[in-house]
Every structure is written in structure tokens, then in C-alpha cells.
PDB file with one MODEL, atoms N, CA, C and O in Angstrom:
MODEL        1
ATOM      1  N   MET A   1       4.484  14.894  -8.477  1.00  0.00           N
ATOM      2  CA  MET A   1       5.062  13.566  -8.495  1.00  0.00           C
ATOM      3  C   MET A   1       3.950  12.533  -8.339  1.00  0.00           C
ATOM      4  O   MET A   1       3.002  12.737  -7.581  1.00  0.00           O
ATOM      5  N   TYR A   2       4.071  11.458  -9.043  1.00  0.00           N
ATOM      6  CA  TYR A   2       3.008  10.451  -9.066  1.00  0.00           C
ATOM      7  C   TYR A   2       2.993   9.580  -7.815  1.00  0.00           C
ATOM      8  O   TYR A   2       1.951   9.026  -7.466  1.00  0.00           O
ATOM      9  N   LEU A   3       4.122   9.449  -7.138  1.00  0.00           N
ATOM     10  CA  LEU A   3       4.207   8.538  -5.998  1.00  0.00           C
ATOM     11  C   LEU A   3       4.565   9.335  -4.742  1.00  0.00           C
ATOM     12  O   LEU A   3       5.738   9.483  -4.399  1.00  0.00           O
ATOM     13  N   THR A   4       3.547   9.837  -4.072  1.00  0.00           N
ATOM     14  CA  THR A   4       3.767  10.619  -2.865  1.00  0.00           C
ATOM     15  C   THR A   4       3.842   9.690  -1.660  1.00  0.00           C
ATOM     16  O   THR A   4       3.576   8.492  -1.755  1.00  0.00           O
ATOM     17  N   LYS A   5       4.207  10.270  -0.535  1.00  0.00           N
ATOM     18  CA  LYS A   5       4.309   9.507   0.696  1.00  0.00           C
ATOM     19  C   LYS A   5       2.955   8.917   1.073  1.00  0.00           C
ATOM     20  O   LYS A   5       2.880   7.782   1.544  1.00  0.00           O
ATOM     21  N   GLU A   6       1.888   9.682   0.866  1.00  0.00           N
ATOM     22  CA  GLU A   6       0.545   9.222   1.215  1.00  0.00           C
ATOM     23  C   GLU A   6       0.116   8.039   0.350  1.00  0.00           C
ATOM     24  O   GLU A   6      -0.526   7.107   0.834  1.00  0.00           O
ATOM     25  N   VAL A   7       0.472   8.084  -0.923  1.00  0.00           N
ATOM     26  CA  VAL A   7       0.122   6.980  -1.826  1.00  0.00           C
ATOM     27  C   VAL A   7       0.848   5.707  -1.408  1.00  0.00           C
ATOM     28  O   VAL A   7       0.261   4.625  -1.398  1.00  0.00           O
ATOM     29  N   LYS A   8       2.136   5.842  -1.061  1.00  0.00           N
ATOM     30  CA  LYS A   8       2.907   4.679  -0.617  1.00  0.00           C
ATOM     31  C   LYS A   8       2.319   4.085   0.654  1.00  0.00           C
ATOM     32  O   LYS A   8       2.164   2.869   0.767  1.00  0.00           O
ATOM     33  N   GLU A   9       1.989   4.956   1.616  1.00  0.00           N
ATOM     34  CA  GLU A   9       1.417   4.471   2.869  1.00  0.00           C
ATOM     35  C   GLU A   9       0.098   3.760   2.629  1.00  0.00           C
ATOM     36  O   GLU A   9      -0.179   2.737   3.256  1.00  0.00           O
ATOM     37  N   GLU A  10      -0.717   4.291   1.727  1.00  0.00           N
ATOM     38  CA  GLU A  10      -2.013   3.670   1.418  1.00  0.00           C
ATOM     39  C   GLU A  10      -1.818   2.302   0.772  1.00  0.00           C
ATOM     40  O   GLU A  10      -2.550   1.363   1.084  1.00  0.00           O
ATOM     41  N   ILE A  11      -0.833   2.178  -0.131  1.00  0.00           N
ATOM     42  CA  ILE A  11      -0.559   0.899  -0.785  1.00  0.00           C
ATOM     43  C   ILE A  11      -0.108  -0.130   0.243  1.00  0.00           C
ATOM     44  O   ILE A  11      -0.591  -1.262   0.240  1.00  0.00           O
ATOM     45  N   PHE A  12       0.825   0.258   1.134  1.00  0.00           N
ATOM     46  CA  PHE A  12       1.326  -0.685   2.126  1.00  0.00           C
ATOM     47  C   PHE A  12       0.274  -1.004   3.180  1.00  0.00           C
ATOM     48  O   PHE A  12       0.251  -2.113   3.714  1.00  0.00           O
ATOM     49  N   LYS A  13      -0.600  -0.042   3.486  1.00  0.00           N
ATOM     50  CA  LYS A  13      -1.661  -0.313   4.452  1.00  0.00           C
ATOM     51  C   LYS A  13      -2.648  -1.331   3.882  1.00  0.00           C
ATOM     52  O   LYS A  13      -3.137  -2.208   4.595  1.00  0.00           O
ATOM     53  N   LYS A  14      -2.930  -1.201   2.592  1.00  0.00           N
ATOM     54  CA  LYS A  14      -3.901  -2.106   1.963  1.00  0.00           C
ATOM     55  C   LYS A  14      -3.323  -3.506   1.756  1.00  0.00           C
ATOM     56  O   LYS A  14      -4.003  -4.501   2.007  1.00  0.00           O
ATOM     57  N   HIS A  15      -2.088  -3.585   1.305  1.00  0.00           N
ATOM     58  CA  HIS A  15      -1.526  -4.885   0.921  1.00  0.00           C
ATOM     59  C   HIS A  15      -0.495  -5.427   1.904  1.00  0.00           C
ATOM     60  O   HIS A  15      -0.294  -6.640   1.971  1.00  0.00           O
ATOM     61  N   GLY A  16       0.170  -4.545   2.676  1.00  0.00           N
ATOM     62  CA  GLY A  16       1.235  -4.999   3.555  1.00  0.00           C
ATOM     63  C   GLY A  16       0.803  -5.240   4.981  1.00  0.00           C
ATOM     64  O   GLY A  16       1.577  -5.775   5.775  1.00  0.00           O
ATOM     65  N   GLY A  17      -0.407  -4.860   5.324  1.00  0.00           N
ATOM     66  CA  GLY A  17      -0.881  -5.053   6.688  1.00  0.00           C
ATOM     67  C   GLY A  17      -0.912  -3.758   7.469  1.00  0.00           C
ATOM     68  O   GLY A  17      -1.895  -3.476   8.155  1.00  0.00           O
ATOM     69  N   SER A  18       0.161  -2.948   7.380  1.00  0.00           N
ATOM     70  CA  SER A  18       0.192  -1.643   8.026  1.00  0.00           C
ATOM     71  C   SER A  18       1.065  -0.721   7.187  1.00  0.00           C
ATOM     72  O   SER A  18       1.836  -1.172   6.340  1.00  0.00           O
ATOM     73  N   ALA A  19       0.930   0.578   7.439  1.00  0.00           N
ATOM     74  CA  ALA A  19       1.693   1.544   6.651  1.00  0.00           C
ATOM     75  C   ALA A  19       3.195   1.435   6.922  1.00  0.00           C
ATOM     76  O   ALA A  19       4.002   1.786   6.061  1.00  0.00           O
ATOM     77  N   GLY A  20       3.571   0.961   8.089  1.00  0.00           N
ATOM     78  CA  GLY A  20       4.984   0.840   8.422  1.00  0.00           C
ATOM     79  C   GLY A  20       5.627  -0.446   7.966  1.00  0.00           C
ATOM     80  O   GLY A  20       6.850  -0.575   8.030  1.00  0.00           O
ATOM     81  N   ASN A  21       4.842  -1.403   7.507  1.00  0.00           N
ATOM     82  CA  ASN A  21       5.366  -2.699   7.093  1.00  0.00           C
ATOM     83  C   ASN A  21       5.774  -2.647   5.617  1.00  0.00           C
ATOM     84  O   ASN A  21       5.113  -3.238   4.763  1.00  0.00           O
ATOM     85  N   THR A  22       6.858  -1.941   5.329  1.00  0.00           N
ATOM     86  CA  THR A  22       7.266  -1.746   3.938  1.00  0.00           C
ATOM     87  C   THR A  22       8.062  -2.918   3.387  1.00  0.00           C
ATOM     88  O   THR A  22       8.364  -2.943   2.194  1.00  0.00           O
ATOM     89  N   GLY A  23       8.408  -3.881   4.218  1.00  0.00           N
ATOM     90  CA  GLY A  23       9.202  -5.005   3.757  1.00  0.00           C
ATOM     91  C   GLY A  23       8.402  -6.216   3.355  1.00  0.00           C
ATOM     92  O   GLY A  23       8.974  -7.212   2.910  1.00  0.00           O
ATOM     93  N   SER A  24       7.080  -6.157   3.500  1.00  0.00           N
ATOM     94  CA  SER A  24       6.268  -7.323   3.165  1.00  0.00           C
ATOM     95  C   SER A  24       6.290  -7.571   1.660  1.00  0.00           C
ATOM     96  O   SER A  24       6.315  -6.634   0.861  1.00  0.00           O
ATOM     97  N   THR A  25       6.279  -8.809   1.302  1.00  0.00           N
ATOM     98  CA  THR A  25       6.326  -9.180  -0.105  1.00  0.00           C
ATOM     99  C   THR A  25       5.110  -8.648  -0.851  1.00  0.00           C
ATOM    100  O   THR A  25       5.238  -8.124  -1.958  1.00  0.00           O
ATOM    101  N   GLU A  26       3.925  -8.780  -0.247  1.00  0.00           N
ATOM    102  CA  GLU A  26       2.698  -8.325  -0.898  1.00  0.00           C
ATOM    103  C   GLU A  26       2.725  -6.822  -1.124  1.00  0.00           C
ATOM    104  O   GLU A  26       2.306  -6.347  -2.180  1.00  0.00           O
ATOM    105  N   GLY A  27       3.212  -6.069  -0.147  1.00  0.00           N
ATOM    106  CA  GLY A  27       3.288  -4.618  -0.283  1.00  0.00           C
ATOM    107  C   GLY A  27       4.260  -4.200  -1.366  1.00  0.00           C
ATOM    108  O   GLY A  27       3.981  -3.274  -2.128  1.00  0.00           O
ATOM    109  N   GLN A  28       5.400  -4.872  -1.444  1.00  0.00           N
ATOM    110  CA  GLN A  28       6.377  -4.546  -2.473  1.00  0.00           C
ATOM    111  C   GLN A  28       5.848  -4.858  -3.862  1.00  0.00           C
ATOM    112  O   GLN A  28       6.079  -4.096  -4.800  1.00  0.00           O
ATOM    113  N   ILE A  29       5.141  -5.970  -4.001  1.00  0.00           N
ATOM    114  CA  ILE A  29       4.564  -6.323  -5.304  1.00  0.00           C
ATOM    115  C   ILE A  29       3.525  -5.293  -5.708  1.00  0.00           C
ATOM    116  O   ILE A  29       3.462  -4.905  -6.875  1.00  0.00           O
ATOM    117  N   ALA A  30       2.705  -4.841  -4.759  1.00  0.00           N
ATOM    118  CA  ALA A  30       1.689  -3.829  -5.061  1.00  0.00           C
ATOM    119  C   ALA A  30       2.347  -2.512  -5.457  1.00  0.00           C
ATOM    120  O   ALA A  30       1.875  -1.838  -6.373  1.00  0.00           O
ATOM    121  N   LEU A  31       3.429  -2.138  -4.781  1.00  0.00           N
ATOM    122  CA  LEU A  31       4.135  -0.907  -5.122  1.00  0.00           C
ATOM    123  C   LEU A  31       4.762  -1.010  -6.513  1.00  0.00           C
ATOM    124  O   LEU A  31       4.666  -0.076  -7.309  1.00  0.00           O
ATOM    125  N   PHE A  32       5.398  -2.134  -6.805  1.00  0.00           N
ATOM    126  CA  PHE A  32       5.972  -2.337  -8.137  1.00  0.00           C
ATOM    127  C   PHE A  32       4.896  -2.283  -9.211  1.00  0.00           C
ATOM    128  O   PHE A  32       5.125  -1.738 -10.290  1.00  0.00           O
ATOM    129  N   THR A  33       3.730  -2.839  -8.928  1.00  0.00           N
ATOM    130  CA  THR A  33       2.639  -2.820  -9.894  1.00  0.00           C
ATOM    131  C   THR A  33       2.187  -1.391 -10.157  1.00  0.00           C
ATOM    132  O   THR A  33       1.921  -1.024 -11.301  1.00  0.00           O
ATOM    133  N   HIS A  34       2.100  -0.589  -9.112  1.00  0.00           N
ATOM    134  CA  HIS A  34       1.724   0.817  -9.269  1.00  0.00           C
ATOM    135  C   HIS A  34       2.742   1.546 -10.141  1.00  0.00           C
ATOM    136  O   HIS A  34       2.370   2.301 -11.038  1.00  0.00           O
ATOM    137  N   ARG A  35       4.026   1.316  -9.875  1.00  0.00           N
ATOM    138  CA  ARG A  35       5.083   1.957 -10.659  1.00  0.00           C
ATOM    139  C   ARG A  35       5.083   1.466 -12.100  1.00  0.00           C
ATOM    140  O   ARG A  35       5.304   2.254 -13.020  1.00  0.00           O
ATOM    141  N   ILE A  36       4.838   0.173 -12.310  1.00  0.00           N
ATOM    142  CA  ILE A  36       4.797  -0.388 -13.665  1.00  0.00           C
ATOM    143  C   ILE A  36       3.663   0.229 -14.458  1.00  0.00           C
ATOM    144  O   ILE A  36       3.836   0.568 -15.629  1.00  0.00           O
ATOM    145  N   ASN A  37       2.505   0.376 -13.835  1.00  0.00           N
ATOM    146  CA  ASN A  37       1.372   0.993 -14.529  1.00  0.00           C
ATOM    147  C   ASN A  37       1.676   2.436 -14.911  1.00  0.00           C
ATOM    148  O   ASN A  37       1.300   2.887 -15.994  1.00  0.00           O
ATOM    149  N   HIS A  38       2.359   3.165 -14.023  1.00  0.00           N
ATOM    150  CA  HIS A  38       2.722   4.550 -14.338  1.00  0.00           C
ATOM    151  C   HIS A  38       3.699   4.613 -15.508  1.00  0.00           C
ATOM    152  O   HIS A  38       3.522   5.411 -16.428  1.00  0.00           O
ATOM    153  N   LEU A  39       4.734   3.768 -15.471  1.00  0.00           N
ATOM    154  CA  LEU A  39       5.733   3.775 -16.547  1.00  0.00           C
ATOM    155  C   LEU A  39       5.132   3.324 -17.871  1.00  0.00           C
ATOM    156  O   LEU A  39       5.536   3.807 -18.928  1.00  0.00           O
ATOM    157  N   THR A  40       4.178   2.412 -17.826  1.00  0.00           N
ATOM    158  CA  THR A  40       3.523   1.965 -19.060  1.00  0.00           C
ATOM    159  C   THR A  40       2.764   3.116 -19.706  1.00  0.00           C
ATOM    160  O   THR A  40       2.811   3.297 -20.923  1.00  0.00           O
ATOM    161  N   GLY A  41       2.062   3.895 -18.880  1.00  0.00           N
ATOM    162  CA  GLY A  41       1.362   5.065 -19.406  1.00  0.00           C
ATOM    163  C   GLY A  41       2.319   6.092 -19.977  1.00  0.00           C
ATOM    164  O   GLY A  41       2.022   6.718 -20.995  1.00  0.00           O
ATOM    165  N   HIS A  42       3.471   6.275 -19.333  1.00  0.00           N
ATOM    166  CA  HIS A  42       4.482   7.207 -19.827  1.00  0.00           C
ATOM    167  C   HIS A  42       5.015   6.756 -21.182  1.00  0.00           C
ATOM    168  O   HIS A  42       5.212   7.573 -22.082  1.00  0.00           O
ATOM    169  N   LEU A  43       5.249   5.452 -21.323  1.00  0.00           N
ATOM    170  CA  LEU A  43       5.814   4.942 -22.576  1.00  0.00           C
ATOM    171  C   LEU A  43       4.818   4.970 -23.725  1.00  0.00           C
ATOM    172  O   LEU A  43       5.223   4.954 -24.888  1.00  0.00           O
ATOM    173  N   LYS A  44       3.522   5.013 -23.424  1.00  0.00           N
ATOM    174  CA  LYS A  44       2.534   5.144 -24.502  1.00  0.00           C
ATOM    175  C   LYS A  44       2.653   6.503 -25.182  1.00  0.00           C
ATOM    176  O   LYS A  44       2.391   6.633 -26.378  1.00  0.00           O
ATOM    177  N   ASN A  45       3.054   7.521 -24.407  1.00  0.00           N
ATOM    178  CA  ASN A  45       3.215   8.859 -24.971  1.00  0.00           C
ATOM    179  C   ASN A  45       4.626   9.108 -25.478  1.00  0.00           C
ATOM    180  O   ASN A  45       4.816   9.951 -26.355  1.00  0.00           O
ATOM    181  N   ASN A  46       5.607   8.411 -24.960  1.00  0.00           N
ATOM    182  CA  ASN A  46       7.018   8.633 -25.299  1.00  0.00           C
ATOM    183  C   ASN A  46       7.640   7.313 -25.728  1.00  0.00           C
ATOM    184  O   ASN A  46       8.337   6.668 -24.944  1.00  0.00           O
ATOM    185  N   GLN A  47       7.393   6.912 -26.964  1.00  0.00           N
ATOM    186  CA  GLN A  47       7.833   5.605 -27.434  1.00  0.00           C
ATOM    187  C   GLN A  47       9.346   5.478 -27.492  1.00  0.00           C
ATOM    188  O   GLN A  47       9.863   4.367 -27.374  1.00  0.00           O
ATOM    189  N   LYS A  48      10.073   6.573 -27.668  1.00  0.00           N
ATOM    190  CA  LYS A  48      11.525   6.484 -27.846  1.00  0.00           C
ATOM    191  C   LYS A  48      12.309   6.696 -26.553  1.00  0.00           C
ATOM    192  O   LYS A  48      13.523   6.896 -26.591  1.00  0.00           O
ATOM    193  N   ASP A  49      11.638   6.654 -25.434  1.00  0.00           N
ATOM    194  CA  ASP A  49      12.298   6.815 -24.147  1.00  0.00           C
ATOM    195  C   ASP A  49      12.841   5.453 -23.714  1.00  0.00           C
ATOM    196  O   ASP A  49      12.181   4.704 -22.994  1.00  0.00           O
ATOM    197  N   TYR A  50      14.053   5.150 -24.166  1.00  0.00           N
ATOM    198  CA  TYR A  50      14.607   3.818 -23.966  1.00  0.00           C
ATOM    199  C   TYR A  50      15.076   3.592 -22.532  1.00  0.00           C
ATOM    200  O   TYR A  50      15.079   2.456 -22.058  1.00  0.00           O
ATOM    201  N   ASN A  51      15.473   4.659 -21.835  1.00  0.00           N
ATOM    202  CA  ASN A  51      15.873   4.498 -20.438  1.00  0.00           C
ATOM    203  C   ASN A  51      14.689   4.086 -19.582  1.00  0.00           C
ATOM    204  O   ASN A  51      14.822   3.231 -18.706  1.00  0.00           O
ATOM    205  N   THR A  52      13.544   4.679 -19.826  1.00  0.00           N
ATOM    206  CA  THR A  52      12.340   4.300 -19.085  1.00  0.00           C
ATOM    207  C   THR A  52      11.921   2.881 -19.448  1.00  0.00           C
ATOM    208  O   THR A  52      11.450   2.134 -18.591  1.00  0.00           O
ATOM    209  N   GLU A  53      12.088   2.514 -20.696  1.00  0.00           N
ATOM    210  CA  GLU A  53      11.755   1.155 -21.123  1.00  0.00           C
ATOM    211  C   GLU A  53      12.632   0.132 -20.412  1.00  0.00           C
ATOM    212  O   GLU A  53      12.154  -0.928 -20.006  1.00  0.00           O
ATOM    213  N   ARG A  54      13.915   0.452 -20.261  1.00  0.00           N
ATOM    214  CA  ARG A  54      14.828  -0.441 -19.544  1.00  0.00           C
ATOM    215  C   ARG A  54      14.431  -0.545 -18.078  1.00  0.00           C
ATOM    216  O   ARG A  54      14.445  -1.633 -17.503  1.00  0.00           O
ATOM    217  N   SER A  55      14.077   0.582 -17.477  1.00  0.00           N
ATOM    218  CA  SER A  55      13.638   0.573 -16.079  1.00  0.00           C
ATOM    219  C   SER A  55      12.373  -0.251 -15.907  1.00  0.00           C
ATOM    220  O   SER A  55      12.220  -0.964 -14.915  1.00  0.00           O
ATOM    221  N   LEU A  56      11.474  -0.155 -16.866  1.00  0.00           N
ATOM    222  CA  LEU A  56      10.233  -0.922 -16.813  1.00  0.00           C
ATOM    223  C   LEU A  56      10.514  -2.420 -16.871  1.00  0.00           C
ATOM    224  O   LEU A  56       9.912  -3.194 -16.127  1.00  0.00           O
ATOM    225  N   VAL A  57      11.415  -2.827 -17.740  1.00  0.00           N
ATOM    226  CA  VAL A  57      11.759  -4.243 -17.870  1.00  0.00           C
ATOM    227  C   VAL A  57      12.386  -4.751 -16.573  1.00  0.00           C
ATOM    228  O   VAL A  57      12.091  -5.865 -16.140  1.00  0.00           O
ATOM    229  N   ARG A  58      13.250  -3.943 -15.948  1.00  0.00           N
ATOM    230  CA  ARG A  58      13.864  -4.341 -14.684  1.00  0.00           C
ATOM    231  C   ARG A  58      12.822  -4.474 -13.579  1.00  0.00           C
ATOM    232  O   ARG A  58      12.885  -5.407 -12.779  1.00  0.00           O
ATOM    233  N   LEU A  59      11.856  -3.541 -13.526  1.00  0.00           N
ATOM    234  CA  LEU A  59      10.811  -3.602 -12.517  1.00  0.00           C
ATOM    235  C   LEU A  59       9.938  -4.835 -12.692  1.00  0.00           C
ATOM    236  O   LEU A  59       9.562  -5.485 -11.717  1.00  0.00           O
ATOM    237  N   VAL A  60       9.623  -5.147 -13.926  1.00  0.00           N
ATOM    238  CA  VAL A  60       8.808  -6.332 -14.194  1.00  0.00           C
ATOM    239  C   VAL A  60       9.551  -7.591 -13.755  1.00  0.00           C
ATOM    240  O   VAL A  60       8.945  -8.517 -13.217  1.00  0.00           O
ATOM    241  N   GLY A  61      10.861  -7.624 -13.985  1.00  0.00           N
ATOM    242  CA  GLY A  61      11.657  -8.767 -13.535  1.00  0.00           C
ATOM    243  C   GLY A  61      11.696  -8.894 -12.024  1.00  0.00           C
ATOM    244  O   GLY A  61      11.599  -9.998 -11.487  1.00  0.00           O
ATOM    245  N   LYS A  62      11.839  -7.759 -11.328  1.00  0.00           N
ATOM    246  CA  LYS A  62      11.836  -7.786  -9.865  1.00  0.00           C
ATOM    247  C   LYS A  62      10.492  -8.272  -9.339  1.00  0.00           C
ATOM    248  O   LYS A  62      10.428  -9.088  -8.419  1.00  0.00           O
ATOM    249  N   ARG A  63       9.416  -7.755  -9.940  1.00  0.00           N
ATOM    250  CA  ARG A  63       8.087  -8.164  -9.495  1.00  0.00           C
ATOM    251  C   ARG A  63       7.867  -9.644  -9.754  1.00  0.00           C
ATOM    252  O   ARG A  63       7.261 -10.335  -8.936  1.00  0.00           O
ATOM    253  N   ARG A  64       8.354 -10.132 -10.880  1.00  0.00           N
ATOM    254  CA  ARG A  64       8.200 -11.538 -11.217  1.00  0.00           C
ATOM    255  C   ARG A  64       8.914 -12.422 -10.197  1.00  0.00           C
ATOM    256  O   ARG A  64       8.380 -13.448  -9.776  1.00  0.00           O
ATOM    257  N   SER A  65      10.129 -12.018  -9.799  1.00  0.00           N
ATOM    258  CA  SER A  65      10.855 -12.836  -8.835  1.00  0.00           C
ATOM    259  C   SER A  65      10.173 -12.803  -7.473  1.00  0.00           C
ATOM    260  O   SER A  65      10.148 -13.818  -6.776  1.00  0.00           O
ATOM    261  N   LEU A  66       9.620 -11.660  -7.080  1.00  0.00           N
ATOM    262  CA  LEU A  66       8.876 -11.601  -5.820  1.00  0.00           C
ATOM    263  C   LEU A  66       7.606 -12.442  -5.890  1.00  0.00           C
ATOM    264  O   LEU A  66       7.232 -13.094  -4.915  1.00  0.00           O
ATOM    265  N   LEU A  67       6.945 -12.425  -7.044  1.00  0.00           N
ATOM    266  CA  LEU A  67       5.743 -13.254  -7.206  1.00  0.00           C
ATOM    267  C   LEU A  67       6.094 -14.737  -7.144  1.00  0.00           C
ATOM    268  O   LEU A  67       5.346 -15.525  -6.564  1.00  0.00           O
ATOM    269  N   ASP A  68       7.224 -15.124  -7.734  1.00  0.00           N
ATOM    270  CA  ASP A  68       7.653 -16.520  -7.663  1.00  0.00           C
ATOM    271  C   ASP A  68       7.943 -16.927  -6.218  1.00  0.00           C
ATOM    272  O   ASP A  68       7.601 -18.030  -5.792  1.00  0.00           O
ATOM    273  N   TYR A  69       8.582 -16.018  -5.470  1.00  0.00           N
ATOM    274  CA  TYR A  69       8.867 -16.289  -4.064  1.00  0.00           C
ATOM    275  C   TYR A  69       7.569 -16.457  -3.273  1.00  0.00           C
ATOM    276  O   TYR A  69       7.436 -17.383  -2.473  1.00  0.00           O
ATOM    277  N   LEU A  70       6.617 -15.556  -3.504  1.00  0.00           N
ATOM    278  CA  LEU A  70       5.347 -15.628  -2.783  1.00  0.00           C
ATOM    279  C   LEU A  70       4.590 -16.896  -3.161  1.00  0.00           C
ATOM    280  O   LEU A  70       3.917 -17.487  -2.316  1.00  0.00           O
ATOM    281  N   LYS A  71       4.691 -17.319  -4.410  1.00  0.00           N
ATOM    282  CA  LYS A  71       4.012 -18.526  -4.856  1.00  0.00           C
ATOM    283  C   LYS A  71       4.564 -19.753  -4.136  1.00  0.00           C
ATOM    284  O   LYS A  71       3.808 -20.641  -3.744  1.00  0.00           O
ATOM    285  N   LYS A  72       5.890 -19.799  -3.963  1.00  0.00           N
ATOM    286  CA  LYS A  72       6.494 -20.919  -3.237  1.00  0.00           C
ATOM    287  C   LYS A  72       6.164 -20.873  -1.750  1.00  0.00           C
ATOM    288  O   LYS A  72       5.966 -21.910  -1.117  1.00  0.00           O
ATOM    289  N   LYS A  73       6.105 -19.664  -1.198  1.00  0.00           N
ATOM    290  CA  LYS A  73       5.902 -19.507   0.236  1.00  0.00           C
ATOM    291  C   LYS A  73       4.445 -19.732   0.636  1.00  0.00           C
ATOM    292  O   LYS A  73       4.177 -20.473   1.582  1.00  0.00           O
ATOM    293  N   ASP A  74       3.491 -19.100  -0.074  1.00  0.00           N
ATOM    294  CA  ASP A  74       2.077 -19.193   0.290  1.00  0.00           C
ATOM    295  C   ASP A  74       1.233 -19.020  -0.967  1.00  0.00           C
ATOM    296  O   ASP A  74       1.014 -17.897  -1.421  1.00  0.00           O
ATOM    297  N   ILE A  75       0.759 -20.127  -1.527  1.00  0.00           N
ATOM    298  CA  ILE A  75       0.041 -20.109  -2.805  1.00  0.00           C
ATOM    299  C   ILE A  75      -1.287 -19.368  -2.706  1.00  0.00           C
ATOM    300  O   ILE A  75      -1.719 -18.745  -3.676  1.00  0.00           O
ATOM    301  N   GLU A  76      -1.936 -19.426  -1.555  1.00  0.00           N
ATOM    302  CA  GLU A  76      -3.222 -18.740  -1.409  1.00  0.00           C
ATOM    303  C   GLU A  76      -3.067 -17.221  -1.435  1.00  0.00           C
ATOM    304  O   GLU A  76      -3.852 -16.529  -2.083  1.00  0.00           O
ATOM    305  N   LYS A  77      -2.062 -16.704  -0.735  1.00  0.00           N
ATOM    306  CA  LYS A  77      -1.795 -15.257  -0.772  1.00  0.00           C
ATOM    307  C   LYS A  77      -1.447 -14.821  -2.185  1.00  0.00           C
ATOM    308  O   LYS A  77      -1.849 -13.745  -2.626  1.00  0.00           O
ATOM    309  N   TYR A  78      -0.697 -15.661  -2.895  1.00  0.00           N
ATOM    310  CA  TYR A  78      -0.323 -15.379  -4.273  1.00  0.00           C
ATOM    311  C   TYR A  78      -1.554 -15.241  -5.153  1.00  0.00           C
ATOM    312  O   TYR A  78      -1.667 -14.291  -5.927  1.00  0.00           O
ATOM    313  N   ARG A  79      -2.475 -16.188  -5.035  1.00  0.00           N
ATOM    314  CA  ARG A  79      -3.686 -16.162  -5.864  1.00  0.00           C
ATOM    315  C   ARG A  79      -4.553 -14.956  -5.559  1.00  0.00           C
ATOM    316  O   ARG A  79      -5.106 -14.336  -6.468  1.00  0.00           O
ATOM    317  N   ILE A  80      -4.673 -14.620  -4.273  1.00  0.00           N
ATOM    318  CA  ILE A  80      -5.475 -13.456  -3.880  1.00  0.00           C
ATOM    319  C   ILE A  80      -4.849 -12.170  -4.420  1.00  0.00           C
ATOM    320  O   ILE A  80      -5.552 -11.289  -4.915  1.00  0.00           O
ATOM    321  N   LEU A  81      -3.519 -12.071  -4.318  1.00  0.00           N
ATOM    322  CA  LEU A  81      -2.836 -10.855  -4.738  1.00  0.00           C
ATOM    323  C   LEU A  81      -2.919 -10.641  -6.246  1.00  0.00           C
ATOM    324  O   LEU A  81      -3.161  -9.517  -6.688  1.00  0.00           O
ATOM    325  N   ILE A  82      -2.726 -11.685  -7.044  1.00  0.00           N
ATOM    326  CA  ILE A  82      -2.785 -11.475  -8.492  1.00  0.00           C
ATOM    327  C   ILE A  82      -4.205 -11.169  -8.940  1.00  0.00           C
ATOM    328  O   ILE A  82      -4.403 -10.490  -9.948  1.00  0.00           O
ATOM    329  N   LYS A  83      -5.190 -11.658  -8.208  1.00  0.00           N
ATOM    330  CA  LYS A  83      -6.571 -11.323  -8.533  1.00  0.00           C
ATOM    331  C   LYS A  83      -6.869  -9.876  -8.190  1.00  0.00           C
ATOM    332  O   LYS A  83      -7.527  -9.180  -8.963  1.00  0.00           O
ATOM    333  N   GLU A  84      -6.383  -9.404  -7.017  1.00  0.00           N
ATOM    334  CA  GLU A  84      -6.594  -8.019  -6.589  1.00  0.00           C
ATOM    335  C   GLU A  84      -5.929  -7.026  -7.516  1.00  0.00           C
ATOM    336  O   GLU A  84      -6.514  -6.000  -7.865  1.00  0.00           O
ATOM    337  N   LEU A  85      -4.702  -7.331  -7.914  1.00  0.00           N
ATOM    338  CA  LEU A  85      -3.925  -6.379  -8.717  1.00  0.00           C
ATOM    339  C   LEU A  85      -4.116  -6.564 -10.218  1.00  0.00           C
ATOM    340  O   LEU A  85      -3.529  -5.825 -11.008  1.00  0.00           O
ATOM    341  N   ASN A  86      -4.915  -7.525 -10.619  1.00  0.00           N
ATOM    342  CA  ASN A  86      -5.167  -7.819 -12.039  1.00  0.00           C
ATOM    343  C   ASN A  86      -3.859  -8.092 -12.792  1.00  0.00           C
ATOM    344  O   ASN A  86      -3.612  -7.541 -13.864  1.00  0.00           O
ATOM    345  N   ILE A  87      -3.039  -8.951 -12.203  1.00  0.00           N
ATOM    346  CA  ILE A  87      -1.803  -9.368 -12.839  1.00  0.00           C
ATOM    347  C   ILE A  87      -2.065 -10.703 -13.507  1.00  0.00           C
ATOM    348  O   ILE A  87      -2.631 -11.616 -12.906  1.00  0.00           O
ATOM    349  N   ARG A  88      -1.645 -10.803 -14.764  1.00  0.00           N
ATOM    350  CA  ARG A  88      -1.840 -12.079 -15.443  1.00  0.00           C
ATOM    351  C   ARG A  88      -0.525 -12.827 -15.440  1.00  0.00           C
ATOM    352  O   ARG A  88       0.544 -12.228 -15.561  1.00  0.00           O
ATOM    353  N   LYS A  89      -0.607 -14.130 -15.301  1.00  0.00           N
ATOM    354  CA  LYS A  89       0.581 -14.974 -15.230  1.00  0.00           C
ATOM    355  C   LYS A  89       1.074 -15.218 -16.632  1.00  0.00           C
ATOM    356  O   LYS A  89       2.074 -15.910 -16.823  1.00  0.00           O
TER     357      LYS A  89
ENDMDL
END
């Protein structure tokens, strides 16, 4: 499996402040980005997998709404996070 418990803890430790802080906006955005990158790689090999494509579109929408929330709440954290994760606006 691509997303093990250790990978999740490492993502939240790096972006969320601690491994137990799974509710932080930054940690959730980083986790969504990791999942989006995985699904994008899957779709490069399986172009006709429409269920995965739908899931990818939903994840991108969720991440976008979290990014919009973070932008309104703290613009500096937003700028740092999109630079770290290489997300383009």
C-alpha cells in the first residue's frame, strides 16, 4: 500500500506540527497532495480508470477549498506551504 501509517505520521509531523495533529489544515493539504500525486501516476498508466479520475477531481476540489481557507486565515502559511509542496495556483 502506498500510504502506510508511518508515511502519514511523517507527513503530519513535517507539516502539521506533530504526528498526532491530524486535524491541522497544513497537514491535511500535504496529505491530499501526496494522494493526488499517487493517483496522477496511476492515471498515467490507466487512462480509462474513470472512478479514479472522479476521485482525483474530488480530492483536488477538497484541497482547493482547504487552500482557500488557509489563504483567508493566514496568507504567510499559505505561501510557505504552496512553495514547499510545489503547488501552482
